[in-house]
C-alpha positions as CSV (number, residue, x, y, z in Angstrom):
1,M,228.2,59.6,-72.1
2,V,227.3,63.1,-70.8
3,N,227.2,61.9,-67.2
4,T,229.4,58.8,-67.6
5,S,233.2,58.7,-67.5
6,L,233.4,55.2,-69.0
7,S,231.2,52.1,-69.6
8,F,231.6,48.4,-70.4
9,E,229.2,46.5,-72.6
10,D,229.4,42.8,-72.3
11,V,233.1,42.8,-71.9
12,S,235.1,39.5,-71.4
13,F,238.8,38.9,-71.2
14,A,240.8,35.5,-71.3
15,Y,244.5,34.9,-71.0
16,K,245.9,31.8,-72.7
17,K,242.4,30.5,-72.9
18,K,241.8,31.0,-69.2
19,I,238.7,33.3,-68.7
20,I,239.6,36.0,-66.2
21,L,236.4,38.2,-66.8
22,H,233.1,37.4,-68.2
23,N,230.4,39.7,-69.6
24,I,231.0,42.8,-67.5
25,N,228.5,45.5,-67.8
26,I,229.1,48.8,-66.0
27,K,228.6,52.5,-66.2
28,L,230.7,54.8,-64.0
29,S,229.8,58.3,-63.2
30,K,232.1,61.3,-64.1
31,K,233.0,62.1,-60.5
32,G,233.5,60.5,-57.2
33,I,235.3,57.2,-56.1
34,S,234.4,54.0,-57.7
35,V,236.0,51.1,-55.6
36,I,236.5,47.7,-57.1
37,Y,237.1,45.3,-54.2
38,G,238.2,41.7,-54.7
39,E,240.5,39.0,-53.2
40,N,243.8,38.5,-54.5
41,G,243.9,36.9,-58.0
42,A,240.2,37.9,-58.7
43,G,241.3,39.8,-61.8
44,K,241.1,43.4,-60.4
45,T,244.2,44.5,-62.1
46,T,243.2,43.1,-65.3
47,L,239.8,44.8,-65.1
48,L,241.6,48.2,-64.3
49,R,243.9,47.7,-67.3
50,L,240.9,47.1,-69.5
51,M,239.3,50.2,-68.3
52,S,242.2,52.3,-68.9
53,G,243.0,50.9,-72.2
54,I,246.3,49.3,-71.3
55,L,244.7,46.0,-72.3
56,Q,242.2,45.4,-75.0
57,T,239.1,43.4,-74.6
58,N,238.6,39.8,-76.2
59,K,234.8,40.4,-76.4
60,G,232.6,43.5,-75.9
61,Y,233.1,47.2,-76.0
62,V,234.5,50.0,-73.7
63,Y,233.2,53.5,-74.2
64,Y,234.9,56.7,-72.8
65,C,233.7,60.2,-72.2
66,N,234.6,62.8,-74.9
67,D,237.3,64.6,-72.7
68,F,238.9,61.3,-71.6
69,K,242.4,62.1,-70.0
70,P,243.6,59.3,-67.9
71,S,246.4,58.6,-65.5
72,F,247.4,55.4,-63.9
73,I,248.9,54.6,-60.5
74,F,250.6,51.2,-60.4
75,Q,250.8,49.1,-57.5
76,K,254.6,48.6,-58.0
77,P,256.1,52.1,-59.1
78,I,257.5,52.2,-62.6
79,L,260.0,55.3,-62.5
80,L,262.6,56.6,-64.8
81,R,266.3,56.0,-63.6
82,R,266.6,59.8,-63.0
83,T,266.0,62.1,-60.0
84,V,262.6,62.7,-58.5
85,E,262.4,66.0,-60.0
86,D,263.4,64.8,-63.5
87,N,260.6,62.0,-63.3
88,L,258.0,64.7,-62.7
89,L,259.5,67.2,-65.3
90,H,259.6,64.4,-67.8
91,I,255.7,63.5,-67.6
92,L,254.7,67.2,-67.6
93,M,256.7,68.2,-70.6
94,I,255.8,65.1,-72.6
95,N,252.0,64.8,-71.7
96,N,251.1,68.4,-71.1
97,N,253.5,69.9,-73.8
98,M,255.0,72.3,-71.4
99,S,258.2,74.3,-71.4
100,K,260.8,73.1,-69.0
101,S,260.7,76.3,-67.0
102,D,256.9,76.2,-66.6
103,A,257.0,72.5,-65.8
104,L,259.8,73.0,-63.2
105,S,257.8,75.7,-61.4
106,Q,254.8,73.1,-61.1
107,V,257.1,70.4,-59.9
108,R,258.6,72.3,-57.2
109,D,255.3,73.6,-56.1
110,L,254.0,70.0,-55.8
111,L,256.9,68.7,-54.1
112,S,256.9,71.6,-51.5
113,K,253.2,71.0,-50.9
114,Y,253.9,67.5,-49.8
115,D,257.2,68.1,-48.0
116,L,259.2,66.2,-50.5
117,V,261.6,69.0,-51.6
118,D,264.4,67.3,-49.6
119,I,264.3,64.3,-52.0
120,S,263.9,66.1,-55.3
121,K,267.5,65.5,-56.3
122,E,267.6,62.0,-55.2
123,F,267.6,59.2,-57.8
124,A,264.1,57.7,-57.7
125,F,265.5,54.0,-57.8
126,K,267.4,54.7,-54.6
127,L,264.5,55.7,-52.5
128,S,262.6,53.5,-50.2
129,G,259.5,51.5,-51.6
130,G,257.1,54.0,-49.8
131,Q,258.9,56.9,-51.2
132,Q,258.9,55.7,-54.6
133,Q,255.2,55.1,-54.4
134,M,254.5,58.7,-53.3
135,V,256.7,60.0,-56.4
136,S,254.6,57.7,-58.6
137,I,251.4,59.0,-57.3
138,L,252.4,62.6,-57.6
139,R,253.6,61.9,-61.1
140,S,250.1,60.6,-62.0
141,L,248.4,63.7,-60.3
142,I,250.6,66.4,-61.8
143,V,249.3,65.8,-65.3
144,K,245.9,66.7,-64.1
145,P,243.9,63.7,-65.4
146,N,240.1,63.7,-65.3
147,I,240.2,59.9,-64.7
148,L,242.7,58.3,-62.3
149,F,243.2,54.7,-62.3
150,C,244.6,53.4,-59.0
151,D,245.9,49.9,-58.6
152,E,246.3,49.2,-54.8
153,P,248.1,52.6,-54.4
154,T,248.5,52.5,-50.7
155,S,249.6,49.0,-50.2
156,N,253.3,49.9,-49.8
157,L,252.8,52.9,-47.6
158,D,252.9,53.5,-43.9
159,K,249.9,54.7,-42.1
160,K,250.7,58.4,-42.3
161,N,251.2,58.4,-46.1
162,R,248.2,55.9,-46.6
163,L,246.0,58.5,-44.9
164,L,247.5,61.3,-47.0
165,V,246.9,59.5,-50.3
166,E,243.3,58.7,-49.2
167,E,242.8,62.4,-48.6
168,I,244.3,63.3,-51.9
169,L,242.0,61.0,-53.8
170,R,239.1,62.2,-51.9
171,E,239.7,65.8,-52.8
172,K,240.5,64.9,-56.4
173,S,237.2,63.0,-56.7
174,K,235.1,66.2,-56.0
175,T,235.8,67.3,-59.6
176,N,237.2,64.1,-61.2
177,K,236.8,60.3,-61.4
178,I,238.8,57.9,-59.2
179,I,238.6,54.2,-60.0
180,L,240.4,52.4,-56.9
181,V,241.2,48.8,-56.9
182,T,241.9,47.1,-53.6
183,Q,241.6,44.0,-51.6
184,D,241.4,46.0,-48.3
185,E,237.6,45.8,-47.3
186,T,238.0,48.5,-44.6
187,Q,239.5,50.9,-47.2
188,S,236.8,50.1,-49.6
189,R,234.0,50.9,-47.3
190,K,235.6,54.1,-46.1
191,M,236.6,55.5,-49.6
192,A,233.7,54.3,-51.9
193,D,231.0,56.5,-53.5
194,E,230.3,53.5,-55.7
195,F,231.2,50.0,-54.4
196,Y,231.6,46.9,-56.8
197,H,232.8,43.4,-55.7
198,L,234.7,41.4,-58.2
199,E,234.0,37.7,-57.8
200,D,233.8,34.7,-59.9
201,M,234.7,36.6,-63.0
202,K,231.7,39.0,-62.4
203,L,231.3,42.3,-61.1
204,K,228.5,43.0,-58.5
205,I,227.2,46.2,-57.2
206,K,227.2,46.4,-53.4
């Protein structure tokens, strides 16, 4: 696992006796962007959740690098019913065991970097869908993961913010692993260092 972030060995998954994924074998590099492309309903989100450990396999094995520190960007933001600032503070203090003063400094620096200071005191659930997704993305990044699981993170964003997120992911991928699930083939081709197509319950290298 020296040069591998995670790997699957004969992984299968079924839900209520319906087979979703069958005998998946894959080894992902430590850095760069691995794109998993597939049509709606192909099982991409299920695969990503198996990779991250949110779901457990029915069959087969998942192996992780020794320094595995994941974070997950969901397609639909899951935020606390608190302010934007508090959402970011909470995750830093819990995941990175930081004091409130140290965490607050990082939160304000990050919000300033992406011109979001003006919404820092807004309640997250009152924001637009696109703004909520940006907050969700920043919350995933602020804990400094070495593997970032991204479930169609730009699907609810306008063009400006979509390009911004793609730029953020590219920069992050220089030193860490990004696993990006999308049904946007143009984005897949543009972003991928490693490109996989999920079809007929199988993962195919493209």
